[in-house]
N, C-alpha and C positions, 0 to 999 in steps of 0.2 A: 543345296550347297553347291557352290561353283566348283569347277574342275581345277586341275593343278595350274600353277603359274607358268606362263610362257615367256617371261622376261628373258632377254638375251644374256647368256653367260659371258658375252663379250664386253659387257660394261666394265670400265676400268676398276681394277682392284689390285691390292698389293700382295695377294697370296695365290700361288699356283700350286697344284691345279685348282680350278674352280670347284666349289662344293658340288658333289654329285646330287643331281635333282631327283627327288622322290615324289611319287604321286600323293597329292594332298586332298583329293576329293573323297567323297563318302563311298564306302564299299558295302554293298548289301549282300544278300544271300546269292544273288545271281546278277548278271549284267543288266537284267531288266529293272532292278531297283537300286542300281549303282549309278553314281555320276559318270558321265562319259569318260571313257579311257583317253589318256593323253600321254604320248611318248615324251621323254625328256627332249627339250629343245636342242637342236644341233648347235655345236660351238660355232660362233660367227665372229669374224674379225670386225673391228670398228668400221662403220660406214665410210666408204671411200679409201680404205687402206690400200696402198699400192702393191702391185707385184714388185718383187725385188730380185734383180739379177746382180750377183756379186762375183766378179771375175778377179782372180789373183794370179798373176804370172810369177814365175820362179827365177831367182838369180838374174834379174834384169836391172841394168844401171840406168841412171837418169838420162845420160846422153847416148843411149843405145839405139832406140828406135827413131825413125824419121819424124814421128809425131812430136818429139821433143828435140828435134834438130840432129839426131844421130844418123849414122850411116847405114843402119839396117832398115830396109823399106818396111813400112807398116801402113799400107793404103787403107786398110779397114779401120785402124785406130784413127787415122787422119779424118776419115769420113765421120766417125763418131764425134771427134773433136769439134767438127763444124756445128754440131747440134748440142754441144756440151759445154761445161766449164772445166778447165784444167786447173787443178790445184798444184802450183809449182813449189810450194813449201809444205809438202806432205811428207810424213816421216814413218819409217818402219823401225824395227829393232836392231837390224844388221845381220840376223840369221833367221832361217825359215820357220822352224817350229815355234820359237818365241813370238814372231810376228803373227803367226796363224792363231795361236792361243789368245793373244791380245786382241786380234781382229774379232774372233768369235765370242769373246767374253766381255769386251769393253773394259777390261782391267789390265794393268801393267803386267808384263809377261811373268815376272817373278811372283806376283800375287796370284796369277793363274797357274802357278806351279811349274812354269816352263822357262827357267832361266837360260836354257840352252836346248839343243836337240836331245831327244829322248835317249839316243845311243850313248851320250856322255852324261846322263843324269847321275846325281848323287842323292843321298838321303836327306838333305836339308829341304825345308819346306818350299823354298823358292826354286828348287832344282830337281824335283822328283820326276819331272816329265809327266805328271798326272794333273789334268785339269780338275781341281777340287769341286766338291758338290756346292760349295758356297759361292762359286763363280759360274752360274748357269750360262750356257751359251745363248746367243741371239737366236739360234735355231730352235732351242727348247722353248724360249719365251714366245716366239712367233707361233710355234706349233700349238702351244697351249692357249693361244689367242686366236685360233681359227685359220691359221695358214697351213698349206701343204708345203712340206720342206724336202729338199733333195740336195745331195752333195755328190759332185762328179770330180774324179781325178785323185789328186794326192791327199792322203791322210797321213800326216807325220805328227799326229797328236795323240797317239795311243802308245802306252808303254811297250817297248819292244818285246818284253816277256809276256805280253797279253795278246799277241797277234797270231797265235796258232789257232787251229780248229777247235781247241778246248776253251778258248777265251781266257778269262771272263770277258763279256761283251759290253759291259756298262761304259767302257771308255772308247768303244768303237763309234763311228758316226751315228748309228741307230740309237745308241745309248746317250748320245750328246744332243739329241733333239731333232734328228733328221729321219723322216719317214722312209727315205730311199737313199741308198749309197751305191755307186758304181765307180770303182777305181782301184788304186793300189795302196798298200799299207806299208809305206816306207818313205824315206827321205828323197829317194830318187829311184829310177828304174830304167832299164833298157827300153827305149822308145819303140823298138821293133819286136822285142821279146819280153814284155812285161808279164808279171804274175798278178792276175786280177781277181777281184771279189765283186759279187753283187750282194749287197747287204752283208750278211755274215757267211755267205756260201762261196767257197772258192770256184771261180770260173776257169782258172788255169791260165795257160799261156796260149795266145792265138798262134795258129800254124800257117796262116795265109802269108805267103812270101811278100806280098805288097802291103802288109799291115803297118800302120803307124798309130801310136796311141792317141795323138792329138785328133786324128780323124775320127777314131772310135769315140772319144769323149764328146766331140761335137755331135756325132750321130746320136749318141745315147741321150744327150741333153735335149736335142730337138725332139727325139721320140717321146721323152718324158713330158715335155711341154705340150706336145700334141695330145697326149693322153689326158693330162689334167684339164686342158682347155676344152676338150670334147666331153669329158665326163662331169666336171664341176666348174663350168666357166665362170660362175659367180663367186668362187672361192679364191682368194689371193694366194699366190705361191711365192716361195723363196727358194731360189736356185743358186747354189754356191758352186761355181766352176773353177777348179784349181788344177790346171794342166801341169804336167811335169816340166814343161818348157819354160824358160830356156836353161834349166839346170842340166849339168852333165848327166848322161853322155850327150854330146852334141851330135845329133843324127838327123838326117833329112834325105828326101829323095834326090837321086843323082841329078835329075834334070834341074832341080832348084840350085844345087851346089854349083853346077856348071855355069849358071847365070852370073856368078860372082867372080869368075876367073879374072884375075888381074886387078880387081877393083880395090884391093887393099895393099897394093905394092908400095904405097907411100909410107906405110908403117904407122905405128901407134902415135908417134909424136905429131905427125902431120894430121892424122885423124882428129886428135884433140883440138888442134888449132882450127881446123875446118868446122868441126862441130860447134865450137864456141861461137864462131862467126855466124853460123846458121841460127843458133839459139838467140843471138842478139837481134838478127833480122826478124825473127819470129816474135820478138818481144817477150821471150821467156826468161831472158837474163838481162840485167841492166847493161846499158851501153858502156858504162865505166868498169864493168867487172873484169878482173884480171884472171888469167888462167893459173890455177894452182900448180905448184911445182911437182914434177915427177919425183917420187921417192929416190933418195940418194943411192939406195941399193939396187934400184931397177935400171937395167941398161937402156941407153938411148938406142933407138932403132938404127941409127947410122953406125953404131959400134958393132953391129952383128955381122957375122960372116955370111957367105952366100947360102950355105946349107941351112943355117938358122932362119934366114929370111924366107927361103922356099918353104920350109916346114911351117913356120908361123903364119905365113900368108894362107897356106892351105887350111890351117886350123880356123882362121878367121873367116874364110870363105864358107866353110862348113857351118860355122856359128851363125853367119848372116842368113844362110839358107834355112837353118833351124828357126831363126827368128821370123823370117818371112812366112814359113810354114805355119807357125802357131798364129800369126796374125790372120792368115787365110781361114784357119779353122774356127777361131773365135769369131771371125767375121761372119761365118755361116750362121752361127748362133744368133748374132746380132741381127742379121738379115731376117731370120725367122721370127725373132721377137717383134720386129717392125711390122710383120704381117698380121699379128694377133689383133683381135678386136679391141683389146684393152691395152694396146701398145702405149697410148698416151699416158696411161696411169701405171706405167712400169718405171720404177726407179732403178737406174743402172749405175753401179760403181765399177769402174774398170781400173784396178790398181796395177800399175805396170812394174811389178817386181815386189817380192817380199823382203828384199834387201838389195844392196848394190850388187853389181856383177862380181862373180867369184874369181878370186886369185888362187884358188886351191890347186890349180894346175902347176904351180911353181913357175920359175922363170922360163923354163923350156917348154911348158905345156906337158901333157902326158897322154899316153894311150889308155890310162886307167886312173880315174880319179881316186879310186880306193887305195892306190899306192900312197897318196898323201896321208890317208888315215892310218897307214902303217909306217909313217915316217920315212917313206922312200920317194925320192924325186927323180923321175926319169931324165935322161940326157938325150940331146938331139940325136946322137949317133945310135941310140937304141931304138929310134923311131923312124928314121929316114927310109929304111927299106920297106916299111909298111905304110908309107904316106898315102897310097891310093886306097887303103882300107879305112882311112879316117872318115867318120860319118856313117859307117855301116854298123851292123849289129855285132861285128866281131870285136869291137873295142868300146871301152867306157871313156872315150876321149874327152879332153878338156883343154881349152886354149891356154896360152901363157898369161902370166899375171899382167904383163904389159898391155895386153888387149883388154883385160878386165878394168884396169885403171882408165883406159881410154873410153870404155863404155860408161864410166861414171863421170865423164866430163860435165861441168868444169871443176868438179870437186876433188879433193884429195882422198886417196885410199879407196878401199873396196869392201866387199862383204867381210864380216867379222869385225870391222873397224867401227864399233859403236861410238868411238871417240870423234869421228869425223863424218861429214855429210856424204862422202863417197859410199859409206856403208849403210846410211840411214835415210837418204832422201830419194824418193821415187815419185814419178808423175802419177796423178790420179785424175781420171775423167769421170764426171758425174752428169747424168742426164735424167731429167724428169719432165717430160713435155707438159704434163698437167699443171705443173707449178712454175716451170721455167721455159719460156718459148724461145728466147734468144740463144745463140750459140757462138762458138768460136772465141769465147772469152777466157780470161785467166783470173785466178784468185790467188792472192799472196798471203792470206792468213796462215799463221803457223798452225798446222794440224798434225795429228798423230793417229796411228792406226787404231788406238783405243777409242777414238772419237766416232768411228763408223757405226758401231752398235747403237750408241746414243742417238745418232742421226736417224737411223732406221726406225727406232722406237718413236721418235717424235713424228716422223713422216707417217707412220702407221697409226698414230694416236693411241699408243699402248703405254700404259704406266709401267715404269720400272718396278719389278716385284720386290717386296721385302723378304719373301720366302718362296722357295721353289722346291717342290717334292719333299716338304718337311724340313728343309734346311734353311736357316736364316742366311740371307745373302750379304756378302761383302758389297757395299755400294759400287755401282758402275763408276769408274773413274774418268771415263770419256765425257766430252762435252759435245753436244750437237752443233754442227756447223750448217744446219739447214738454212739459216737466214742468209748465209753467204751465197746461196744459189741465186737469190733474187737481188742481192745487194752487194755489189763489189766492195763497198766501204763498210760492210758489217764488222762489228768489233772482233778482235782476236780473242777468242775465249780461252785458248790455251797459251798462257803466258809463261809457263814453266813446265819442263819435262826432263827427267833423267834418262840416261841410257847406260847399259852395261852388257857386255858379252865377252867371255874369256878374260875378264879384268880390264878390257878396253872400256873406258868410261867417258861419258859425255854429260854435260849439264847445260841446258838452255834456260835462260831467264831474261825476259824483257829485252830481247834483241841481242843479248850476249850469249856466247857459247864458249864453255871451257871444255877441253878434251885432253885425255891422257891415253896415248897408245901404248899398251903394255908390250905387245909383240906384233911384228909384221905378220899379215895373214898367211903367208906362205911358210912360216916357221912351224913345222909339225911338232918338233920337240923343243920345249921352251925353257927348261932349266929354272934357275932361281930368279926371284923377282921380289921386290919390296914395294908394295902398293903405297906405303906411307912416304917414301922418298922419290917415287917416280915423277918424272917431269910432266907438267901440264902445259898446254897451250891455251891461248885466249884469242877469240875472234869477235869483232863487232859485226854481226850479220846484217845490221841495218845499212852499213856502209861497205861491207865486203861480202857480197852475195856468195862468192865461190870459195870462201875460206882460204884466201891466198896470202893473208898478212897476219902473222902471229903478233899479238900486242901484249903478250905476257910481261915483257920487260917494261912496257910503258904504263901498264895499269896493274901493278901487283896487288893493290887492295881489292880491286874487282875480281881478280883471279882467286884470291883467298876467300872472298865471299861465296863464289860459285863452288869452290872445292868443299867448303863447309856445308853448303846446301846439298851437294851431291851425297856426302856421307849421311846427312840427315834423311834424305830421300831413300837412300839405299837401305838404311835400317828400317824405315817405315814400310818399305815395299818388299822386304824379305830377299833383298839382293845380296845379303851377306850370309856366309863368309865368301870372300872372293876366291875363285879357283881358276888359275891361269893355265893349268895343264892342258896339253894338246892331245896327241894321238893316244897317250896312255889312258885317257879317260874312257876310251872305247872298251877297255878290258874290264870284264865283270870282276875278275880277281882283284883288280886295283881299287874299284869303286864299291864293291859289295852289292851291285845291282842284282835283283832276283833273276833266277834262271830256272825254268821248269826242269832242267836236267841237273841242277846243282845238288851235290850230296850223293849222287848216284855214280857208280862205276861200271854198271852193266845194264845194257839196253837191249831188249828183245823185241823185234818187229816181226810179227807173223805174216809176212808177205808184203806186197807193194804198199807204199805209203808215200804220197806226194805232197809237196808244199809245206813242209815243216820249217818255219823260220829258223835262221841260224841261232837266234837268241833263245830258242826253245829246244834246241838240239844238243846232243853231246858236244862238249867243247873239246875239239881235237887239237887245239893250238898249244904248242910248246910242251908236249908230253908224248909219251908212248901210247900206242893203242893197237887193238887187233880187230879186224873185221872178218866175220865168218858167215858164210852163206850156204844154205842147203838148196840145191838146185836139181832139176831134172831137165836135160837138154838133148837135142839131136846133134848130129855132126855139124860142125861149122856155125854153131850158134853165136849170136851177137846180142848185145844189149846191156843196159846199165843195171848193175847190181846195187850200188850205193854211190851217191854223190853228195857232197856238201860244198856249196859255192858254185862258181861258174867261171866265166872268162876274166873276172876281176881277181880271182884267187880261190883256192880250195882243192878238194880231193875228189878223185873218181876211181871207182873199182868196177871194172866191166869186162865183158867178153867181146872180142873182135875176131870174127871168123874162126872161132874155136880157141883162140889164144886168150889167156887171162892177162889183164892189164891193171896195173895200179899206178896212179899218176898224181902228181901235185903241180898245180899252177901257182907259181910264185909271182903274183901281182901282174900278170901279163908281160912279165920280163923274161922268165924262163919257165919251161915246162919239163919236168923230170918224169920219165916214164920207165917203169920196170915191167918186164914181160915174163910170162912163163916160158921155160925152155922148150916145151913141146905143146902141140895142139891137144886140147882136151876132147876126148871122144864122147859119143852119145852115152846117156845113162844118168844115174843118180850120183851126185858128187857133193862133197863138202869142200868148198873153196875158201881159202883163208889168206888174208894179207896181214902180215905182222910188221908194224913200224916201231922201231926202237929209237927214241929221241936221244941225241948225243949232247944236247945243249945244257943239260943241268937246269939251273935257274935262269939261264940267259934266254932271251926271247929271239925267235925266228932262226934258230940254228939248224944244223943238218941232222940226218938220221939214216939208219939202215933199214932195208926192206927185205923180208923173206916171204916168198909165196909158197903155199902148200896146196896140194890136191889130195884129198882123202888122207891127210896126215903126213904125206910124203913131200919133202922139199921139192919145189918145182921151179924156182927161180930166185935170184937175189939181185940187189941193186942198192943205189944210194940216192937219197934226196938231198941235194947239196945245200938247199936253203928253204926254210918254210915261212909262211905268212904269219907274222907275230900277233897281230891285234884283231883284224877284222877281214873276213873273206869278201863281204859285200854288205850293202845296206838293203838289198832287195832280193838276192838269190836265196834259195832254200836248200834244205836237205831232202833228197828224193831217194826212194827205194823202188826199183823195178822200172824206173823211167828217168827222164831228165826234163824238168818242167821249164827251166830257164835257158841260159846260154851254156855252151859246152865248155867243160874244163880244159879239154884238149881239142886240137883241130882234127882229130881222127874220126870224129863222129859228129852228127848233127842232131839236135834235139827234135822230137822228144826221146828218141833212142830207147824204145820200149824193149824190155827183156824178152828174148825169144825162148820160151820154155816156162817151166813152173819154178817159181821162187817162193819156197814155202817158209823160209825163216832167214832173217839176218840178225846177227848179234854183234853189238859193238861193246867192246870191253876197254876201259880206260886204265892206263898205267899212271906213271908219274913222270 
């Protein structure tokens, strides 16, 4: 009798995982009278399947980088473009998590459970913030077809209440089909002081003063590629590189920032005009395209005073340096890939933004993007005296909305505006030398982020599975655009696509676009809205590339047709019910999002514990609470007892040279500090901070503080205003140390506690 079959499990089939192979030979009493032993055949990808490098930048507009005519230099993107095709009508969803879920699954973002970012998730199927089992990721499909898979950088596709050290981990990158993960678990992070993970293990926060996240991610990607190429050079790999750039905070090395001094003095209106002219010269925009209008509510650059111009210029100089920096780092990865033996058979997708540039800094910009999520917009006078700190680790800075609009040239609006191209159109570069040798060309087929997964599967020769890990799959909704790589006149496979974010709605069909902007992106609090009576606009994109001319009045029947189609698509894709609320959706109390701490009023921590995400920690917002710590210290002790948040907002309870300190950072606008009256001497002590909230059911109000040492009152003070909704998207709760940025300027992280910290108790009031 013959031995077991050795047929490759990589042959196309519709069910994953492949059936486990069993030995089918004859087994005797010993190996001497048995058929030869044979191990199960290793999983192999289809013959000729390419490596895949997928790069996705964050919060980058169509007219931002020089590769698409923008004013931010991108020499490495330009070099790639010479060997690639650029898709100039490629579309995202208008916000990051939805785009990423759509990219990874090949389904529309609501179908993939990600109608918005996970922090504002609700309990409806299209808005849970959970990628469901019936929409398996491209990473999972490739992994189960013989690929090695890795994810570097931003993961904003895990529910916020599942990002602690207790998991569960099935929605982390390793559970979504990636063999290896290195990066951060949040929508954004301080580029100099991030809190990082390797797979499911916290790495913590780097302490190197010269550290930058983009450099680290490039280093780790190259290191991983070297490893897989040396250990399994015949096995194809899939690397997903998702840097945090150019999402706020905008941070870059000083020497790069200094290069841009004075380069943006003309302002955002001049920038838009110059960018459009460059885009036309490059052939990216038709010669007859008009520049779309600046929003009526947005100030003209010429209307600004001298202080505003000085501040806004500096913010743009920092942003440009940030953009150049990420171009340099991704360029290092591209250069390494080019040296690999199988570089020709490496398929590269470089998506220049997961949505348009962000206007969430408001009209004046901000030192703290998180202020927007708490419905607070900073004013110029609050920032001018700290202008030289912009771009450093000390602030979560974000430029003004006027610059965001300019970065999206020639289109109207910005990130969040799913109703318009400024929020949804991003350049994409695609390179595959084995199949496409020419370069420097453009493609104008209407494509969408859901089409990338289908394109990868066709390139790899892998069948779309009907079932993955025991779950029947919702069919991939994307269409492969692989034929467009070799044929500029390939048909447009995507003739219809709906869009929705925060009730901002768009509908594309056969060259026409209908859009309804519910709220301007810088409106943090949005009030009442009627989606049935809201005004829609209409554009003929075949004749009006830049969406400059609203034709709603001229073609009412066409508009009604597209509006009806949008409602039908919304119902079919789980985009209903519409929810236009802004900052208030960050509140678990308002949305009912799970929280590991919900239902508890007392938390006991037996000693140091670092890196607990805010969403899994006791909710200290808008209520009274008490912190108590059992310590053993020497004279003059310093160090963190308890912190929640960082320089974007939050609380800190610490010792500083023997003095007990309790502090609140209100959105990097004010820091309220209460100190003990006397220095605390050596010995064992019970240290307590009691905060009594005075706001009742109002959000973000004031409160009184009383400090105690061994039960005796040791100091009092007032916190004039508290952070109402969210301390941060990426800072943590720490006990015995401070893993992220500092809540106050009195200490620097990590600020380890000097002495023994045997217990910390948090008790919540009302």
